[in-house]
C-alpha positions in Angstrom: 66.6 155.7 86.2 65.9 155.7 90.0 64.8 152.1 89.8 68.1 151.3 88.1 70.1 153.2 90.7 68.5 151.3 93.5 70.0 148.1 92.1 73.6 149.4 92.2 76.0 147.3 94.3 76.7 149.7 97.1 79.5 147.4 98.5 81.4 148.2 95.3 80.7 151.9 95.7 81.9 151.8 99.4 85.1 150.0 98.3 85.8 152.6 95.7 85.3 155.4 98.2 87.8 153.6 100.6 90.3 153.2 97.7 89.9 156.9 97.0 90.7 157.8 100.5 93.8 155.6 100.5 94.9 157.0 97.1 94.5 160.7 98.0 96.2 160.4 101.5 99.0 158.3 100.1 99.7 160.7 97.2 99.7 163.6 99.8 102.2 161.8 101.9 104.5 161.1 98.9 104.3 164.7 97.5 103.4 167.2 100.2 107.1 168.3 100.6 108.1 167.9 97.0 108.3 171.1 94.9 106.1 170.9 91.8 104.1 167.9 93.1 102.5 169.2 96.3 99.1 169.7 94.6 98.9 166.2 93.0 96.6 165.0 95.8 94.1 167.7 94.9 94.3 166.8 91.2 93.7 163.2 92.1 90.6 164.2 94.1 89.3 166.0 91.0 90.1 163.0 88.8 88.2 160.8 91.2 85.1 163.1 91.0 85.2 162.7 87.2 85.8 159.0 87.6 82.7 158.5 89.7 80.7 160.5 87.1 82.0 158.1 84.4 81.2 155.1 86.7 77.6 156.1 87.3 77.1 157.2 83.8 78.2 153.9 82.2 76.3 152.0 84.9 73.1 153.4 83.5 73.9 152.6 79.9 72.9 149.1 78.8 76.3 147.3 78.4 75.1 145.4 75.3 75.3 148.5 73.2 79.1 148.3 73.4 79.2 144.8 71.9 76.8 145.9 69.2 79.3 148.4 67.9 82.4 146.4 68.9 84.0 146.4 65.4 83.7 150.2 65.1 85.1 150.6 68.7 88.0 148.3 67.9 88.9 150.1 64.7 88.6 153.5 66.4 90.8 152.2 69.2 93.5 151.1 66.8 93.5 154.6 65.2 93.8 156.1 68.7 96.5 153.7 69.6 98.6 154.7 66.6 98.4 158.5 67.2 101.2 158.6 69.8 103.6 157.2 67.2 103.1 160.4 65.2 102.1 163.1 67.7 102.9 161.5 71.0 105.1 162.5 73.9 107.8 160.3 75.5 107.6 159.7 79.3 109.9 157.3 81.1 111.1 155.9 77.7 107.6 155.1 76.5 106.1 157.1 73.6 102.5 156.6 74.5 101.1 159.9 75.5 99.0 162.6 73.7 99.1 166.1 75.0 95.6 167.7 74.9 96.7 170.9 76.5 95.0 170.7 79.9 95.5 166.9 80.2 97.7 164.1 78.8 96.0 160.9 77.8 97.5 157.4 77.3 95.6 155.5 74.5 97.2 152.2 75.6 95.3 152.4 78.9 92.0 153.2 77.1 92.5 150.3 74.7 92.3 147.7 77.5 88.5 148.2 77.7 88.3 148.3 73.9 90.0 144.9 73.7 87.7 143.4 76.3 84.6 144.6 74.4 85.9 143.3 71.1 87.0 139.9 72.2 83.6 139.6 74.0 81.9 140.3 70.7 83.9 137.7 68.9 83.2 135.0 71.6 79.5 135.9 71.6 79.3 135.0 67.9 80.3 131.4 68.8 77.1 131.1 70.9 78.7 128.7 73.4 80.2 126.5 70.7 83.7 125.0 71.3 86.4 127.3 70.0 88.3 126.0 67.0 92.0 126.5 67.1 92.4 127.7 63.5 89.1 129.4 63.0 88.8 131.1 66.4 91.8 131.1 68.6 94.4 132.0 66.0 92.3 134.9 64.5 91.5 136.3 68.0 95.2 136.0 68.9 96.2 137.9 65.7 93.7 140.7 66.4 95.1 141.0 69.9 98.7 140.9 68.6 98.1 144.0 66.5 97.6 146.4 69.4 100.3 144.5 71.4 102.8 145.1 68.6 101.9 148.8 68.4 102.4 149.4 72.1 105.6 147.4 72.1 107.0 149.6 69.4 106.1 152.5 71.6 108.2 150.8 74.4 105.2 150.2 76.7 105.8 146.7 77.9 103.5 146.8 80.9 100.3 147.6 78.9 101.3 145.3 76.1 101.4 142.4 78.6 98.0 143.4 79.9 96.5 142.8 76.5 97.9 139.2 76.5 96.4 138.6 80.0 93.0 139.9 78.9 93.2 137.5 75.9 94.1 134.5 78.0 91.4 135.3 80.6 88.6 135.6 78.0 89.7 132.5 76.1 89.7 130.5 79.3 86.0 131.1 79.8 85.2 131.2 76.1 84.7 127.5 75.9 88.2 126.7 74.7 89.0 123.0 74.4 90.9 121.5 77.4 93.5 120.0 75.1 94.1 123.4 73.5 94.4 125.1 76.9 96.9 122.5 78.1 98.9 122.7 74.9 98.9 126.5 75.1 99.9 126.4 78.8 102.9 124.1 77.9 103.9 126.4 75.1 103.8 129.5 77.2 105.7 127.8 80.0 108.3 126.5 77.5 108.7 129.8 75.8 109.0 131.6 79.2 111.6 129.2 80.5 113.5 129.0 77.3 113.5 132.7 76.9 114.8 133.3 80.4 117.6 130.8 79.9 118.5 132.3 76.6 118.5 135.8 78.1 120.8 134.7 81.0 123.2 132.8 78.6 123.4 135.4 75.9 123.0 138.5 78.2 126.1 140.3 77.0 125.3 139.7 73.3 121.7 140.9 73.7 123.0 144.0 75.5 125.4 144.8 72.7 122.8 144.2 69.9 121.4 147.2 67.9 117.8 146.4 68.9 118.7 147.3 72.5 120.1 150.7 71.6 116.6 152.2 72.1 115.3 149.6 74.5 118.2 149.4 77.0 115.8 150.4 79.8 114.1 147.0 79.3 117.3 145.2 80.4 117.7 147.6 83.3 114.3 146.4 84.5 114.8 142.7 83.8 118.4 142.3 85.1 117.6 143.1 88.8 114.8 140.5 88.7 116.4 137.7 86.7 120.1 138.1 87.1 120.8 140.6 89.8 124.5 139.9 89.9 124.8 141.4 86.4 122.5 144.4 87.1 124.2 147.8 87.3 123.8 149.9 90.5 121.5 152.2 88.6 119.3 149.4 87.4 119.1 147.9 91.0 118.6 151.3 92.7 114.7 151.4 92.4 113.9 147.8 93.4 116.5 147.5 96.1 115.4 150.7 97.9 111.8 149.6 97.5 112.5 146.3 99.2 114.3 148.1 102.0 111.4 150.5 102.5 108.8 147.7 102.5 110.9 145.7 105.0 111.3 148.7 107.3 107.5 149.1 107.5 107.3 145.9 109.6 103.9 145.0 111.0 102.3 148.3 111.6 104.5 150.7 109.6 106.6 153.8 110.5 103.6 156.1 110.7 101.7 158.4 108.3 104.1 161.0 106.8 107.0 159.3 108.7 108.3 156.8 106.1 112.1 157.2 106.1 112.6 156.1 102.5 109.5 157.7 101.1 110.0 161.1 102.8 113.7 161.2 101.8 112.9 160.4 98.2 115.1 157.3 98.1 112.3 155.5 96.1 111.3 157.1 92.8 107.7 157.7 91.8 106.1 156.9 95.2 103.1 158.9 94.1 102.4 156.8 91.0 103.9 153.4 90.1 105.7 153.0 93.4 102.8 154.0 95.7 102.6 150.6 97.2 106.0 151.2 98.7 104.6 154.2 100.5 101.7 152.2 101.9 103.9 149.3 103.0 106.4 151.5 104.7 104.0 153.9 106.5 101.2 151.5 107.2 103.2 148.2 107.4 101.9 144.7 106.8 98.5 145.5 108.4 97.9 148.5 106.0 99.0 146.5 103.0 96.7 143.6 104.0 93.8 146.0 104.3 94.4 147.3 100.8 94.6 143.7 99.4 91.3 143.0 101.3 89.6 145.9 99.5 90.8 144.5 96.2 89.5 141.1 97.1 86.1 142.4 98.0 85.9 144.4 94.8 86.8 141.4 92.6 84.6 139.1 94.6 81.6 141.3 94.1 82.3 141.6 90.3 82.4 137.8 90.0 79.1 137.5 91.9 77.6 139.9 89.3 78.9 137.8 86.5 77.4 134.6 88.0 74.0 136.3 88.6 73.8 137.7 85.0 71.3 136.1 82.7 72.8 137.8 79.7 75.6 136.4 77.5 77.9 139.3 77.2 78.0 140.3 80.8 80.2 137.4 82.2 82.7 137.8 79.4 83.0 141.6 80.0 83.4 141.1 83.7 86.0 138.3 83.5 88.0 140.4 81.1 88.0 143.3 83.5 88.8 141.0 86.4 91.8 139.5 84.5 93.0 143.1 83.7 92.8 144.2 87.4 94.4 141.0 88.8 97.3 141.4 86.4 97.9 145.0 87.3 97.7 144.4 91.1 100.0 141.3 90.9 102.5 143.0 88.6 102.6 146.3 90.5 103.0 144.8 94.0 105.1 141.9 92.7 107.8 144.1 91.1 108.6 145.7 94.4 109.0 142.4 96.3 111.0 140.5 93.7 108.3 138.4 92.1 108.0 140.3 88.9 110.3 142.6 86.7 109.9 146.3 87.0 107.4 147.8 84.5 105.4 151.0 84.3 102.1 149.4 85.5 100.1 151.5 88.0 98.4 150.2 91.1 94.6 150.3 90.2 92.6 153.1 91.9 95.6 154.1 94.0 98.4 155.4 91.8 98.3 159.0 90.6 97.2 159.1 86.9 94.2 160.4 85.1 93.9 158.0 82.2 94.5 154.9 84.4 91.9 155.9 87.0 89.3 157.0 84.5 89.6 153.7 82.4 89.4 151.6 85.6 86.3 153.5 86.8 84.8 153.0 83.3 85.5 149.3 83.5 83.7 149.1 86.8 80.8 151.2 85.3 80.5 148.5 82.6 80.5 145.8 85.2 77.8 147.6 87.2 75.8 148.0 84.0 75.8 144.2 83.9 74.2 144.1 87.3 71.6 146.7 86.4 70.7 145.3 83.0 72.0 141.8 83.1 68.8 140.2 84.4 67.1 140.8 81.0 67.4 137.6 79.0 69.1 138.1 75.6 67.8 136.4 72.5 69.9 133.4 71.6 72.2 134.0 68.7 72.0 131.6 65.8 74.6 128.9 65.9 75.9 128.1 62.4 77.4 124.8 63.7 74.0 123.6 64.9 72.2 121.0 62.7 69.0 122.9 63.1 70.5 126.2 61.9 68.6 127.8 59.1 69.9 131.0 57.4 67.6 134.0 57.5 66.0 134.7 54.1 67.3 137.7 52.3 65.0 140.6 51.8 64.6 142.2 48.5 63.4 145.7 47.8 
């Protein structure tokens, strides 16, 4: 065990410690004068302690065990994902939480790692062979669509989109044919452009439709981003105040605990989803850049681990995790500067939230396991498409 611990990437550990400091101090600034929330920074410190335990624990476990039981993990993950539909709680219009008494968990967050493991398992079975559109890409897409559909029914758009990003990231390095990639890119671009134009043109009809009776908050999040002139004052309140707060931060910020918008509660959820607004207003462009630099170092170190790995599963797992983190970072920051629509995506390692932090630390634990165990060469899997492939003889009792 000690020999394994010596191989840990301490740059990643240092970055995580820095992110912990940023998270706890930012949460304190956003909540210290808010009744009912003033102890959130202490709770976050406790969650971080548990997160580091998960991180080091998973680092010591050989990552290949997860792909070995990937089918069981996927089925168990789907069952867990369905539970909120029957016994779940609704928060911010999303029915995706399970109350365990002392803590609430969000299965949609946990399923991100489940999906990464499962798609990795499927791609490993191809043994570097080119992905067939009908035999590989379509089945993998359908198996990803199942959890996507479940969380969409639960009104969790942010996590649903993260599943799609994970799928695309893993397919990209999974030896997909260039023609398939280009065709897929054109289809996605066409659907996105056509969908946006249809939404703008038929906005009033969509708003009056029955399907929006329980999903009206989706339009309140899309309108300020896509057609701000039709957005209601209520719908624009969050993003408009967030932009003003970020702009008021300037180059060096208004000072710790001195953010005018944050401390006056003009921006909602500055301790969780909107925590980047607190950082930008109180630390300014310099503080925001330091945060992005920490993210860059973290992702860069993970990519280096994937490049150095001699195993087959390691690079797939890491790229899936990197795709997940990049999406969350871009979406969370982008929605407060007008690049993306408002969703309930947390800022990784910074926003207050137990399930989100624990699953992110677990993902980094799996990535670190690739570094600790990834130098051991795995046996080649048989390739059914190879002309030299011979099926193993059956054993009879």
